[in-house]
Phi, psi and omega in degrees: 000147177256147173233113181263131175275125175262183183293122181264352186300321182300315180298319183291314180298321189267342183237341189234015178078213185298138181288134168219156178295330179293317178297320179298315180295317180298320178293321178299316179297321179296319178297318178297314181299325185279321193250344188257154173240173186294341180275353184275161173240147175254127171251117197237084172267140169285165184291343179249028181235146166241125178266133183243113181258140179274356172222169177303139184300317179297322178294322179296314179297318179299317178297316181296321178294319181293334181260007180057046178260133186267336181199162178237146180249146177231174181242128176285126177247129179284118177260121183231164175290145192301329178270001179083007180280147176267093186253163175285154176288132177277110184290348182264359176243105187276007177255092184293334178298333177284322182285324181235074194269355182258126181260127186225167174220076181240354183296321180288305183291331183270323188238350182081009179290141177292134178256350177280138177229165180239078189285340180225132177203157178291154189289346178277356178261156173236140180257162179293170185301326177269002179059042179264337183194176177294137174262094188295327180301308181292325180295313181288323178300318178296319180299312181296322178297320183285345178302332185253012178236250184249006176056036183290323188247352187276076172238156185295120180291117180282151175264007181289134186204163169257132183264127162051042181264353185240123173275131182243110178283115184260113187257050181268347188276066180246182188294341182258011184295325180298314180295317181299318183283337170296316178296317182296318180299316179296318181296311182297320180295318179297322181279353180082018178280122186292341181279010172300335182297330178296319178293320178294324176298318180294317179300314180297320179299312181294320179297323181288329186252027175056041178053049176211167177264116186288158181303327181298324177290315182295324179293326187264335189235007184236158175220153181286000000 
């Protein structure tokens, strides 16, 4: 069985007060604990991501099960408007590839943002709040809790994985990215997350470049 994560922000804003990535992650863990069994798989796209598989998703899961693979890793690709402008999404054009047609990889070298993601994983695993890797603390905590219940999730977490087989189109480079990362930087700093500096680097970059992606970046880190 597959379990798809949908947008949790609405639930958090309306039931849990101010949005934070920690609240989102905690709610995700509760949903997994309540609805999933050890035989399930989680397919985990963010609301601004498109996952691109080179084979049918069911075939991929079948292959991973046959090879005793617990999760697959993908690479975040920055999708931007061809002229580098940070524009709003046109709701009347349902082909986002036309609106954000340039594929780039500059988030890691320019801002230090992690580009690896974990889009598919077995239900006994928990991923970090940004879904970049296994969150071993939550995974082991769940395992220890289940030792005294039904042992649904307490199986030895394998390190077997598929590397970088999924391209993830990241559609964050829109007109509101500056505002979003200002909020994120404040939140991460308040929580004591040291990676708030990555958000501050992005904010400074956009402020310096008039909230656009300059030609030098597109020449060095993008492809048609």
